[in-house]
TORLUMPA-910851 format. One line per field, with one value per residue (C-alpha): x negated, y negated, z; residue in three letters; residue number from 1. Coordinates in Angstrom, 2 decimals, m for minus. Layout:
u	X, ...
v	Y, ...
w	Z, ...
type	ALA, ...
seq	NUM, ...
//
This chain:
u	m177.65, m178.59, m178.42, m180.69, m182.83, m183.46, m181.36, m182.72, m186.07, m188.80, m190.88, m194.15, m196.75, m197.85, m201.70, m201.57, m200.26, m202.25, m205.81, m204.99, m205.66, m209.40, m209.21, m207.60, m210.05, m213.14, m214.63, m212.41, m213.73, m217.48, m216.25, m214.86, m217.60, m220.65, m219.84, m220.98, m224.23, m225.01, m224.58, m225.31, m227.64, m229.70, m229.55, m229.07, m227.45, m224.61, m224.38, m222.29, m219.72, m219.19, m218.32, m215.80, m214.43, m214.19, m212.25, m209.77, m209.57, m208.59, m205.84, m204.16, m204.26, m202.81, m200.15, m198.99, m200.10, m198.68, m194.71, m195.85, m196.84, m194.39, m191.45, m192.65, m192.91, m189.63, m188.15, m190.20, m188.34, m190.31, m189.92, m193.45, m191.74, m191.94, m195.07, m197.18, m198.07, m199.38, m201.50, m202.81, m204.06, m205.27, m207.26, m209.95, m209.55, m210.49, m213.13, m214.70, m214.60, m215.86, m219.25, m219.52, m219.30, m222.30, m224.35, m224.86, m226.25, m229.80, m230.05, m228.29, m230.45, m229.90, m227.47, m226.35, m224.09, m220.96, m218.77, m219.96, m219.22, m215.73, m214.53, m215.65, m214.51, m211.11, m210.57, m211.45, m209.68, m206.34, m206.65, m207.05, m203.63, m201.96, m203.30, m201.98, m198.61, m198.14, m199.22, m197.58, m194.36, m194.18, m194.32, m190.74, m189.48, m191.60, m191.04, m187.44, m187.67, m189.69, m190.92, m192.08, m193.55, m195.54, m197.14, m197.75, m198.58, m201.40, m202.94, m203.34, m205.33, m207.71, m208.34, m208.64, m210.86, m212.92, m213.29, m214.73, m216.92, m218.87, m217.81, m218.39, m220.92, m223.23, m223.42, m226.53, m228.32, m226.93, m227.83, m231.46, m231.99, m230.39, m229.30, m226.19, m225.41, m225.89, m223.60, m221.17, m220.95, m220.73, m217.99, m216.24, m216.08, m214.98, m211.83, m210.48, m210.91, m209.10, m206.37, m205.29, m205.00, m203.10, m200.34, m200.47, m199.06, m196.30, m192.71, m190.52, m186.84, m185.13, m182.25, m184.19, m184.26, m180.76, m180.24, m180.20, m182.70, m183.58, m183.21, m186.14, m185.13, m182.59, m185.20, m187.77, m185.29, m183.74, m187.22, m188.19, m185.09, m185.95, m187.27, m189.10, m190.73, m192.51, m193.77, m194.66, m196.62, m197.99, m199.63, m201.02, m202.61, m204.35, m205.04, m206.73, m208.67, m210.40, m210.74, m212.41, m214.64, m215.87, m216.46, m218.62, m219.88, m221.60, m224.32, m225.44, m224.76, m227.41, m230.26, m229.77, m228.73, m229.73, m232.92, m232.19, m231.74, m229.09, m229.54, m227.74, m225.13, m224.29, m224.60, m222.43, m219.56, m219.53, m218.75, m215.97, m214.68, m215.31, m213.49, m210.74, m210.22, m210.35, m207.80, m205.05, m203.86, m203.95, m202.05, m199.02, m198.86, m198.55, m195.90, m193.66, m194.24, m193.42, m191.85, m193.14, m193.18, m194.82, m197.77, m198.29, m198.86, m200.77, m203.17, m203.89, m204.08, m207.01, m208.47, m209.38, m210.56, m212.84, m215.26, m215.73, m218.60, m220.30, m221.29, m223.27, m225.43, m228.87, m229.30, m227.81, m227.31, m225.11, m223.36, m222.23, m220.93, m219.44, m217.38, m215.75, m212.89, m212.54, m211.97, m209.22, m207.42, m208.36, m206.71, m203.54, m202.83, m203.49, m200.84, m198.03, m198.50, m196.96, m194.30, m193.27, m192.93, m191.19, m188.49, m188.16, m187.96, m185.45, m183.45, m183.33, m182.08, m179.15, m177.84, m178.43, m178.24, m181.29, m184.43, m186.87, m190.18, m192.57, m191.29, m191.41, m194.99, m196.43, m195.08, m196.59, m199.54, m199.72, m199.67, m201.91, m204.28, m203.97, m206.41, m208.85, m208.07, m209.14, m212.72, m213.03, m212.81, m214.91, m217.59, m217.14, m217.26, m220.45, m222.04, m220.61, m221.26, m224.75, m226.12, m225.99, m226.25, m227.75, m230.75, m233.31, m231.88, m229.70, m230.14, m231.49, m229.35, m228.63, m227.80, m225.31, m223.94, m223.78, m222.01, m219.05, m218.43, m218.59, m216.80, m215.80, m213.73, m211.70, m211.15, m209.16, m207.41, m206.37, m204.70, m202.57, m201.94, m200.59, m198.45, m196.83, m196.43, m193.89, m191.25, m190.61, m188.16, m185.61, m182.59, m183.65, m185.84, m184.49, m181.61, m184.50, m186.21, m182.20, m181.74
v	m175.16, m178.86, m179.89, m177.01, m178.25, m181.80, m182.11, m184.85, m183.51, m186.08, m186.32, m184.74, m186.92, m184.65, m185.55, m184.49, m180.69, m180.54, m180.93, m178.11, m176.31, m177.37, m175.99, m172.68, m171.76, m173.28, m170.40, m167.63, m168.50, m168.13, m164.81, m162.93, m164.12, m163.49, m160.49, m157.68, m159.78, m160.65, m157.23, m154.79, m156.66, m159.38, m157.51, m153.71, m153.11, m151.05, m149.38, m149.96, m146.83, m148.28, m151.83, m150.12, m148.22, m151.49, m153.24, m150.21, m149.99, m153.54, m153.35, m150.70, m153.44, m156.14, m153.92, m153.81, m157.28, m159.78, m158.36, m158.30, m162.13, m163.06, m161.95, m163.71, m166.93, m166.54, m165.72, m168.36, m171.34, m174.04, m177.75, m177.93, m175.87, m172.52, m172.40, m175.11, m172.82, m170.25, m172.61, m174.28, m171.12, m169.00, m171.49, m171.43, m167.70, m167.14, m169.23, m167.75, m164.19, m165.87, m167.17, m163.35, m161.81, m163.81, m163.74, m159.53, m158.72, m158.67, m154.46, m154.06, m152.40, m150.77, m148.07, m148.54, m151.77, m149.91, m150.26, m153.89, m154.91, m153.28, m154.87, m158.27, m157.90, m156.74, m159.35, m162.11, m160.72, m160.59, m164.05, m165.20, m163.80, m165.55, m168.54, m168.18, m166.62, m169.93, m172.39, m170.69, m170.81, m174.25, m175.24, m174.71, m175.81, m179.25, m179.91, m179.05, m180.26, m178.46, m182.18, m182.76, m179.21, m179.89, m182.92, m181.52, m178.48, m179.82, m182.12, m179.00, m176.80, m179.94, m179.43, m175.73, m175.79, m178.89, m176.44, m173.63, m175.91, m176.26, m172.48, m170.76, m172.75, m174.43, m171.42, m170.25, m173.78, m174.33, m170.66, m170.99, m174.08, m173.26, m169.45, m167.78, m168.25, m172.07, m172.46, m170.30, m172.70, m175.63, m174.26, m173.04, m176.63, m177.96, m175.72, m176.23, m180.18, m179.98, m177.32, m179.02, m182.40, m181.12, m179.13, m181.81, m184.09, m181.69, m182.37, m178.65, m178.68, m179.06, m177.24, m174.37, m173.93, m173.68, m170.72, m166.96, m165.22, m163.12, m159.14, m157.06, m154.04, m156.16, m159.00, m156.12, m154.20, m157.61, m158.42, m154.59, m154.54, m157.61, m157.15, m160.43, m160.02, m157.14, m158.14, m161.95, m160.17, m157.17, m159.82, m162.06, m158.90, m158.00, m161.82, m162.39, m158.92, m159.97, m163.65, m162.05, m159.78, m162.74, m164.61, m161.89, m160.70, m164.22, m163.32, m159.94, m160.79, m164.33, m161.98, m158.73, m159.84, m164.05, m163.34, m166.42, m167.15, m169.09, m171.62, m170.24, m168.90, m172.18, m173.62, m170.96, m171.40, m174.83, m175.00, m173.08, m174.89, m178.29, m177.57, m176.38, m179.41, m181.19, m179.27, m179.16, m182.94, m180.90, m178.12, m180.22, m181.60, m177.96, m177.10, m180.05, m179.38, m175.04, m173.79, m173.14, m169.18, m169.64, m172.35, m169.25, m166.78, m168.86, m169.23, m165.70, m165.23, m167.41, m165.32, m162.57, m164.39, m166.82, m164.18, m162.26, m164.46, m163.49, m159.65, m161.11, m164.47, m163.85, m168.01, m169.79, m172.77, m170.59, m168.76, m172.01, m173.28, m170.28, m170.12, m173.36, m171.54, m169.67, m172.57, m174.20, m170.73, m170.83, m174.54, m173.19, m170.58, m172.96, m175.36, m172.85, m169.32, m171.35, m173.14, m169.78, m168.19, m171.08, m170.51, m166.70, m168.32, m170.26, m167.81, m165.62, m168.76, m169.30, m165.88, m165.08, m168.83, m167.46, m169.28, m166.22, m168.21, m166.53, m163.30, m163.71, m165.16, m162.68, m159.89, m161.71, m161.82, m157.98, m157.57, m160.42, m158.71, m155.21, m157.24, m155.78, m152.46, m153.65, m154.84, m151.62, m149.64, m151.74, m151.23, m147.94, m147.28, m149.50, m146.75, m143.93, m145.16, m147.05, m145.63, m149.20, m148.43, m151.68, m154.33, m151.80, m149.18, m151.19, m147.77, m147.70, m150.60, m152.98, m155.75, m152.99, m152.36, m156.53, m157.20, m154.06, m156.12, m159.32, m159.01, m155.56, m154.70, m158.01, m158.52, m154.75, m156.62, m159.55, m157.52, m156.23, m159.70, m160.68, m157.06, m157.69, m161.43, m160.53, m159.25, m162.38, m164.35, m167.25, m168.38, m172.15, m171.29, m169.32, m172.01, m174.62, m172.08, m171.81, m175.36
w	14.72, 13.30, 17.19, 18.50, 15.87, 16.93, 20.10, 22.42, 21.81, 21.89, 19.04, 18.58, 16.73, 13.62, 14.21, 17.64, 17.03, 14.08, 15.89, 18.07, 14.92, 15.56, 18.75, 17.65, 15.19, 16.28, 18.60, 16.86, 13.49, 15.06, 16.71, 13.56, 10.96, 13.37, 15.39, 13.17, 11.96, 16.00, 17.36, 14.12, 11.94, 14.70, 17.43, 16.09, 19.59, 17.71, 14.35, 11.43, 12.02, 15.85, 14.76, 12.60, 15.46, 17.48, 14.88, 14.21, 17.89, 18.55, 15.85, 17.43, 20.62, 18.52, 18.01, 21.63, 23.09, 19.89, 20.67, 24.40, 23.87, 21.69, 24.05, 27.20, 25.56, 24.67, 27.60, 29.47, 31.09, 32.88, 33.80, 31.16, 28.23, 26.76, 25.11, 26.84, 29.79, 28.17, 26.29, 29.07, 31.13, 28.00, 26.42, 29.44, 29.61, 25.47, 25.88, 28.77, 27.42, 24.12, 25.71, 27.31, 24.09, 22.56, 25.75, 26.71, 29.81, 29.70, 30.77, 27.52, 24.84, 21.47, 21.40, 24.94, 24.49, 22.75, 25.44, 26.52, 22.79, 22.75, 25.87, 25.24, 21.33, 22.60, 25.68, 23.23, 20.74, 22.74, 24.38, 20.61, 20.38, 23.22, 22.11, 18.61, 19.44, 21.39, 19.07, 16.05, 17.66, 17.82, 14.93, 13.52, 16.79, 16.74, 12.95, 11.80, 8.06, 5.21, 4.38, 7.91, 8.00, 4.54, 5.91, 9.32, 7.70, 5.57, 8.12, 10.63, 7.58, 7.06, 10.77, 10.61, 7.33, 9.32, 12.06, 9.34, 8.35, 11.84, 13.27, 9.87, 7.40, 10.12, 12.71, 10.78, 11.38, 14.35, 16.17, 14.34, 16.35, 19.96, 19.75, 19.34, 23.57, 23.29, 20.10, 21.98, 24.96, 23.11, 20.74, 23.88, 25.22, 22.49, 21.87, 26.05, 25.02, 21.99, 23.02, 25.92, 24.19, 21.62, 24.05, 26.57, 23.71, 22.51, 23.12, 23.27, 22.68, 25.91, 23.84, 22.90, 26.85, 27.01, 24.59, 26.07, 26.36, 23.54, 24.41, 23.67, 22.01, 19.77, 18.92, 17.53, 15.78, 14.19, 12.89, 12.30, 9.48, 7.77, 4.60, 4.15, 7.73, 6.45, 2.89, 3.99, 7.04, 4.55, 2.27, 4.91, 6.33, 3.28, 2.44, 6.05, 5.23, 1.87, 3.78, 6.66, 4.42, 2.07, 5.39, 7.17, 4.02, 3.30, 5.54, 4.15, 0.74, 0.96, 2.52, 0.64, m3.12, m2.54, m0.63, 1.20, 4.45, 7.56, 4.92, 2.18, 4.14, 5.35, 1.97, 0.30, 3.41, 3.38, m0.42, m0.23, 2.71, 1.68, m1.56, 0.25, 2.09, m1.02, m3.11, m0.22, m2.27, m5.00, m4.01, m2.45, m6.06, m7.32, m4.88, m5.68, m9.59, m8.85, m6.13, m2.81, m3.93, m7.21, m5.85, m3.31, m5.70, m7.88, m4.50, m4.41, m7.63, m7.29, m4.40, m6.13, m9.92, m6.98, m5.80, m9.11, m10.01, m7.03, m8.46, m11.32, m9.93, m9.02, m7.65, m4.77, m6.67, m9.12, m6.50, m4.59, m7.64, m8.69, m5.02, m5.66, m7.46, m3.77, m2.14, m4.55, m3.23, m0.06, 0.19, m1.44, 0.78, 3.49, 2.40, 1.49, 3.62, 7.15, 5.13, 3.99, 7.56, 8.91, 6.31, 7.39, 10.85, 9.66, 8.20, 11.29, 13.67, 11.35, 11.28, 14.73, 16.70, 18.84, 18.62, 18.89, 17.37, 19.77, 19.11, 15.09, 15.18, 17.53, 15.24, 12.19, 13.70, 14.47, 10.52, 10.42, 12.24, 11.12, 8.37, 11.10, 9.42, 6.06, 7.41, 9.61, 6.14, 4.16, 6.55, 7.11, 3.52, 3.30, 5.88, 3.81, 0.50, 0.70, 3.75, 5.27, 9.10, 10.54, 9.78, 11.02, 9.05, 5.95, 3.58, 0.09, m1.64, 0.70, m2.32, m3.60, 0.09, 0.36, m3.19, m2.00, 1.05, m0.45, m3.82, m4.91, m1.90, m1.65, m4.93, m4.58, m1.40, m3.11, m5.90, m3.09, m2.21, m5.33, m5.94, m2.61, m2.73, m6.21, m3.86, m1.24, m2.80, m1.07, m2.69, m2.62, m4.97, m7.35, m7.68, m8.48, m10.98, m12.62, m12.47
type	MET, GLU, ASP, LEU, GLN, THR, GLY, SER, MET, LYS, ARG, THR, ARG, PRO, LEU, ARG, TYR, ALA, VAL, GLY, MET, PHE, GLY, THR, SER, ILE, PRO, VAL, ASN, MET, PHE, LYS, THR, TYR, ALA, ALA, PHE, PHE, TYR, VAL, ASP, LYS, LEU, GLY, PHE, ILE, THR, THR, PRO, GLN, PHE, ALA, LEU, ILE, LEU, ALA, LEU, TYR, THR, PHE, LEU, ASP, ALA, ILE, ASP, ASN, PRO, VAL, TYR, GLY, PHE, LEU, SER, ASP, ARG, THR, ARG, THR, LYS, TRP, GLY, ARG, ARG, ARG, PRO, TRP, LEU, LEU, ILE, GLY, ALA, PRO, LEU, LEU, VAL, LEU, CYS, PHE, ILE, LEU, PHE, PHE, ASN, PRO, PRO, ALA, PHE, LEU, ALA, PRO, GLY, SER, ALA, PHE, SER, TYR, VAL, LEU, ILE, MET, TYR, MET, LEU, THR, GLY, THR, LEU, ASP, SER, LEU, ILE, ASN, VAL, ASN, TYR, GLY, ALA, LEU, PHE, PRO, GLU, LEU, PHE, PRO, THR, GLU, GLU, SER, ARG, ALA, LYS, THR, ASN, ALA, MET, ARG, GLN, VAL, PHE, GLN, LEU, ILE, ALA, MET, ILE, ILE, SER, ILE, ALA, LEU, THR, PRO, VAL, VAL, THR, ASP, ALA, ILE, GLY, PHE, ALA, ASN, THR, ALA, TYR, VAL, TYR, GLY, ALA, LEU, ALA, ILE, VAL, VAL, ILE, TRP, PHE, MET, THR, LEU, GLY, CYS, HIS, GLU, ASN, PRO, LYS, ALA, MET, GLU, GLN, PRO, LYS, PRO, PRO, LEU, PHE, ARG, THR, ILE, LEU, ASP, ILE, ALA, SER, ASN, PRO, LYS, PHE, TRP, ILE, TYR, GLY, ILE, THR, ASN, ALA, ALA, TYR, PHE, GLY, GLY, LEU, ALA, LEU, VAL, GLN, SER, GLY, VAL, ALA, PHE, TYR, THR, LYS, TYR, HIS, LEU, GLY, VAL, GLY, GLY, MET, GLY, SER, THR, ILE, MET, LEU, GLY, VAL, VAL, ILE, LEU, SER, ALA, ILE, LEU, PHE, ILE, PRO, VAL, TRP, VAL, GLN, ILE, VAL, LYS, LYS, LEU, THR, LEU, MET, LYS, ALA, TRP, ARG, LEU, SER, LEU, ILE, CYS, CYS, GLY, LEU, GLY, VAL, LEU, PRO, LEU, TYR, PHE, VAL, LYS, THR, LEU, PRO, LEU, ALA, ALA, VAL, SER, VAL, VAL, LEU, PHE, GLY, PHE, ALA, MET, GLY, GLY, VAL, ALA, THR, THR, MET, ASP, ILE, VAL, SER, ALA, ARG, ILE, LEU, ASP, GLU, ASP, ARG, ILE, LYS, THR, GLY, ILE, PRO, ARG, GLU, GLY, SER, TYR, SER, SER, LEU, ILE, GLY, ILE, LEU, ASN, LYS, ALA, SER, GLY, LEU, VAL, THR, SER, LEU, ALA, PHE, LEU, LEU, VAL, TYR, ARG, VAL, TYR, GLY, PHE, GLU, SER, GLY, GLU, ASN, PRO, GLY, ALA, SER, PRO, ASP, ALA, ALA, ALA, ARG, PHE, LEU, THR, VAL, LEU, PHE, PRO, ILE, VAL, VAL, PHE, ALA, VAL, CYS, VAL, VAL, ALA, SER, ARG, PHE, LEU, LYS, PHE, GLU, GLN, ASP, GLU, LYS, LYS, THR, GLU, GLY
seq	1, 2, 3, 4, 5, 6, 7, 8, 9, 10, 11, 12, 13, 14, 15, 16, 17, 18, 19, 20, 21, 22, 23, 24, 25, 26, 27, 28, 29, 30, 31, 32, 33, 34, 35, 36, 37, 38, 39, 40, 41, 42, 43, 44, 45, 46, 47, 48, 49, 50, 51, 52, 53, 54, 55, 56, 57, 58, 59, 60, 61, 62, 63, 64, 65, 66, 67, 68, 69, 70, 71, 72, 73, 74, 75, 76, 77, 78, 79, 80, 81, 82, 83, 84, 85, 86, 87, 88, 89, 90, 91, 92, 93, 94, 95, 96, 97, 98, 99, 100, 101, 102, 103, 104, 105, 106, 107, 108, 109, 110, 111, 112, 113, 114, 115, 116, 117, 118, 119, 120, 121, 122, 123, 124, 125, 126, 127, 128, 129, 130, 131, 132, 133, 134, 135, 136, 137, 138, 139, 140, 141, 142, 143, 144, 145, 146, 147, 148, 149, 150, 151, 152, 153, 154, 155, 156, 157, 158, 159, 160, 161, 162, 163, 164, 165, 166, 167, 168, 169, 170, 171, 172, 173, 174, 175, 176, 177, 178, 179, 180, 181, 182, 183, 184, 185, 186, 187, 188, 189, 190, 191, 192, 193, 194, 195, 196, 197, 198, 199, 200, 201, 202, 203, 204, 205, 206, 207, 208, 209, 210, 211, 212, 213, 214, 215, 216, 217, 218, 219, 220, 221, 222, 223, 224, 225, 226, 227, 228, 229, 230, 231, 232, 233, 234, 235, 236, 237, 238, 239, 240, 241, 242, 243, 244, 245, 246, 247, 248, 249, 250, 251, 252, 253, 254, 255, 256, 257, 258, 259, 260, 261, 262, 263, 264, 265, 266, 267, 268, 269, 270, 271, 272, 273, 274, 275, 276, 277, 278, 279, 280, 281, 282, 283, 284, 285, 286, 287, 288, 289, 290, 291, 292, 293, 294, 295, 296, 297, 298, 299, 300, 301, 302, 303, 304, 305, 306, 307, 308, 309, 310, 311, 312, 313, 314, 315, 316, 317, 318, 319, 320, 321, 322, 323, 324, 325, 326, 327, 328, 329, 330, 331, 332, 333, 334, 335, 336, 337, 338, 339, 340, 341, 342, 343, 344, 345, 346, 347, 348, 349, 350, 351, 352, 353, 354, 355, 356, 357, 358, 359, 360, 361, 362, 363, 364, 365, 366, 367, 368, 369, 370, 371, 372, 373, 374, 375, 376, 377, 378, 379, 380, 381, 382, 383, 384, 385, 386, 387, 388, 389, 390, 391, 392, 393, 394, 395, 396, 397, 398, 399, 400, 401, 402, 403, 404, 405, 406, 407, 408, 409, 410, 411, 412, 413, 414, 415, 416, 417, 418, 419, 420, 421, 422, 423, 424, 425, 426, 427, 428, 429, 430, 431, 432, 433, 434, 435
//
């Protein structure tokens, strides 16, 4: 198996691969964070229940498209590799749909835009899945040792967080200046350039091209019967659901609870993301002192603790200080999460002798995207419990609705993360603990 991992493979520079995370993140972060605010609150084109329905329908689409993309990627055999053709073709298609999402046709009006939003959300989301399945599948193949993975993953998480600063924290300021449509053009152009730059600099393992093509049903059966896949996937789905709620909820929180505009969202999200970047080196040391799994669980605990103070603070300065702990937690999850996934992939490759990173990445992606059900439920409850329908009809308690969306529901979700993560164990960590 060692020969399969290294072979005659040309080395890929960690920085070249890691920067791809910036390109894959910048359009999708804006898309997922501001979709609800753009169509529900700003334009009033759809209602909160309609947006909840869109999220639920998209989650089911993801249950179909992710395994298809992963299976096709694992079976692809070209002179350019297995993953690179999909990335080169998928990037411009993703950007096109992303731009169209934030450029609704002029003839749309409030109450008549549901079909358009649904279709464009589906297309943008499914192309994001295509990109991320192939980008994620490259990681364990290009970097076979845990040392190289830790180094590369730390770098790419920094790039992801930098993308979040731009596409999440700064977006309210940018859109106030140039509008959502022009912002989408700028972010889309950045995404294509960076994804292509990354893809052309990655060198896939030629030995993997010579391996048998994984059979579809056997692959799905093997993965579905692996309990570690389910534990990791459920934990991640809950984490991404909670994170999405915090990110998308901040715009509502600053407007209805703190009484400040877009700059308040920028400040709060900026503090979170900058804190995550600054604490990544700290988490690298924490992983060394503890085991990988203990560090991962600790970061998930800190996620819940990190949003709790937001329920009580009433000013923007106090809110900004409060979210530093959440940024610390994000840095920890970013440092550990993908290395945990790579361990599961390694165990499968050693056991079966078949490299099928794409299938694993895609099926894990299904569970990750199941976080859409979490956010869908939260938005539905905001409507049912608090009567928050849209920016034009925010109900009697928009402040309470915003805190429920940003604080209370995410705390419950992060608690699920912590409990689920306790059941995932690796032999090497157990031996270190015993030693």
